N, C-alpha and C positions, 0 to 999 in steps of 0.2 A: 427210627430211635423211639423203642416205648419205654414211655417215663416211670419209673417204680419207686414207690415208699424208703427211704434208705438212699438215696443214691445224694452222691455228695451237690449239695450246692452248687451253682453255676459260678456265685458270688464269692464263693469261699477262699481263701487261698491256704494253704496249708503251713503251717512251720510247727518247728520244733523248740526251741529258747524262748524266751521274752526276757529281755535287758531291763523293762521299764515298766513292770505289770500299772494295768490303769482300769478303766473302768471297761468292764465285758459281763457277754455272757453267761450265767457259771451252770457247767450240766454237773451235778450235785447226784451222788447215787449212795445209797443204801444197800448192797448184794445188787439186785436189777431194779429198783426200783427209783424212779427220778423225782427228785424233789420240785414240786411244784406248786406255784396259786393257783386255785379254780373255785371252779360254780360248782352248785345240785349236780347228783349225776342223774339225771332226767335223757338224753339222748337216748333214742337207742342205738342196737348195736347190730350188726350183720355179722359179726365176730361167736360161735356158739363157745370161744370161753369169756366172752365180757357177756357182763349180763347188761349193764347202760354206761355209756357216755357221759364225761363233764360237760355241762352247757358250755365251758368255757376254761382255758386251759393256759398259764402260760408260766417261763419261767421265771424263777422268785426276784424280783426288787426291779420288773421293764419298765416301774413307773419312772425310778431313780436307777440309773447302772449303778453297782457297788466299783469304788475304789481303792475300798479300804478291803484287801484278804482277812482279814484278822475275824470278819463276821461269822466264817464258819466256825471259829471255834477253835480250843484247843487237841479237842479229839480228831483232828482232821488224820484222814491214815495216810492220802496220796493224795496231789492234785498236778497235773499235768495239761501243760499249752496248748491246746487243739491246733490257734493256727485267728484268723480275720476273717468275719463274715461285717461287709459292708462296711468295714474301717473299725469297728469293735473287736476287741479280743474276744476269743472265747477259751473257758476254762473247763478240764471235768476235775473234778473230786469224787473221794469216797470217804463216809462217813459208819463208824461201825455200825452194825447188826444191831447193836440197844439203842441208835439217835432217834433221839425224840425230832418231830418236826417242830420246827421256828411255829410260832401263833402264826394264822393266816392261811398255812399251807399243809401239805399234804404231801405223803409218797404214792408213787403209782406206777405201776408197770406201764413199760410203755404200747401195749398194744391196746391200753385201754385210752392210752392219748392220743392215739389213730385217726385223722382229720377233724381233730381238737385243736392240739399244739400248734405253734407257727409250721409250715412245711421245709422249709431251712432247720428251725430248730430241732422238730424230729428226727430230719437226717442225722444234723450233728447231735444227736441223744446217740443214737446210734452208733456213730462212729464212737463215741463216746467212750459209751456201753465194752464195748471190744477191748477199748486200748486200756481202761480204769482194770478188767479182767487180766488183759496178758501184762498188767506193768507187776499186778496183785500174784502172780502166779508165777511169775521170771526172777524176783527177791535172789534168787539163789543158784548155781551154774548147775545145770543137770550133769554135766562133765565132772565135776569135782568137789563140788559144793563151797565154792567160794563166794561172796558174797556179790552177787555181780553190780556195774554202778551204768548211769544212765549217760549219751553223749549229745551233745549238743547241736550237732553237725546232722544227725539222722536219728530216725526213730526203733533205734535199737539198746538192748541194753547187755553189755560186754564183760565177759568172766575177767578181772584182772588177772588173774593168776596161768590160766592157760588158756585164754584167749578166745575163747568160744563165747558167739554172738546169737543172740534170742533175738529173733526180728520179730515182731505182731504176730500172731499166727491167723493165716484162714482155712477155711477148708474147704475145697468146695467139693460142690456134690452138686450130682444130674437130675433134673424130673425126668420123665417122659411122660409124655400123655396117647397111648395110641388109638388111631383110626381105622375101623373096620366097615366102610361105606356109609352108609348115615349115623353109626353108632362109634361113639369112645369108651375106654376102658377106664373106670374106675375103681379105686379099691381102699378099703380102713384098715387101719394099724388099728390094735388093741387099746393104743393107747389117744387116740381120735376122741374128740365129742360124741357121748351119742346119736348115731343115726344121720353123720359127716362121710364125705365121699371124696377124694383126693385123685391126682396124677400119685407114680408109681417114681419114690426117688431114692436116691442111692447115694452113699459116697467116693468118690473115684479111688481106685485103688495104684499105689506106684506101679509103673509100667506100663501103664493103659492110658490110650486118648480116651477124648472123652464119649463121641463115637463106640468105641468099644466097650464104656463105661456101660452105658444106654440098652445094651445088644444084651450085653452082660444080667446088668440088675432087671432086666422085664426078665428073660430067661430064670433067674432064678428067684423073681418075686412072684411069678403066676403061668411060668410056664411055656410059653408059647415066643413064636418065634416072628419077629418085624424089621422091619427092612426100613432105607431110605431113611435114617433119621437127620431132622431139619434142623439149626439153632431158630429158636424162639427169640430170645432174652436171656439175661443175668441180670442178676438183685442182691447187694449184700445184704445177708440176713445176720443181725444180731443174738439169733439164740444159742450157741455163743457167739459160735463167731467163723460162720458159713459164706461161702458164696455159692447162690442156689443156678444153674445154669442151665435150659430150659429147652426141650427140644420137643419134636410132634414125629411122630413114626406110624410106618403102616403094618399091621399085623399080615402075616405072611401064611402061617396055619398053626395047630394047635388047638386043645383044649384049655380051659384055664386052671391050674391048680397052684391052688391055695401055699403060700410056704407058711410050715407053720406057727413057725417063729415069728415071722415078721408081718402076716398082712392075714386079718381076721376074715376079710371077705374082699371080692371082688368079680364087677359085674360088669358088662357090657351094659348100658344105657343108650337109650334113644335121644335124641337132642332135646325133644321137647318135652323127654319127661326124666328130669334130672335129680337127682335128690338133694340133701340139704350141703352144701358146696365152702368150702374153706373161705373166711375175709379177704378182701380185696385188698385188705396190709400186705398180702404173699402173692409171689409170680404164679401160683398155683393158680389162684384164681385168675389172675390177667390170661392166665396161658387157657386153659379151659375156656371163658368167654370168647376170647380171641379164636379159637375151632370154631364152638358152637354159631357161634357169630356166621364166619364162614358156609359153616355148610349147610347153615337153612338160609342163606346166601346163594347158595350154588344148586338147590337143591337135592341137596346129600351128595353121596359118592364120593372117590377120592380124587382129590385137586393136591398143585405143585405149590400153592399159595403159602399156605400156612401147614 
């Protein structure tokens, strides 16, 4: 199994309600930014979106875990109990967008904290960010407008009037890396950092399988026909609430015709002459690296393994 960032830690016990709040790890957000103690921004970054990473980072008050939840102040918008990690409670909280960081702390995005924050804390921060966003956006019923209520038994908000249930949203999306002999097809979206290319990707539509989605997305985005989509791995992606499901597939026919509204450029690249690639925080980079390694080890050509 491919281990990827944001995967649930094996030592984490998911829970919904807490009867006796105690010492805790706190995942406190202001929008998409996490509250951390951290060192100077001096470590190099492999992410074109991040100029530099801090020398070190940790959750607030790790040197003396807080039992008193009042340290957040009176402006806290919401708190959610996440569960237990190594016997220590884990809580998520959201502060207003104008909230200042306490002395000695900073607000930072998760991309900046990749490889710096403790791996388990980083993974739970991704979970916390998604749950905070879900709780914020489901305070009222989408059918009748009544204020919803949280349940203690499971992670759901229920309308007391019409009984509509709102569970945390997960949007499945496929990623497809197309191979042609010793080449791979990479593309860039208009919103990508300058010079960066990646595998193709798109959201799954109602009424289609993952394999059908792969075939459709590749056809729509670059106009080619593919065969044998093969599962690689999946990754939770908290920007804002996706589940990325990666596939490798083989080119069959057709010339590249980029979809104007989605793809700025798409090309075939030889495995030893690749462009700037996504950060290793993403399944896209793990997928590309695995296929490139396989093609190099096998001397090019189609393989059945990756």
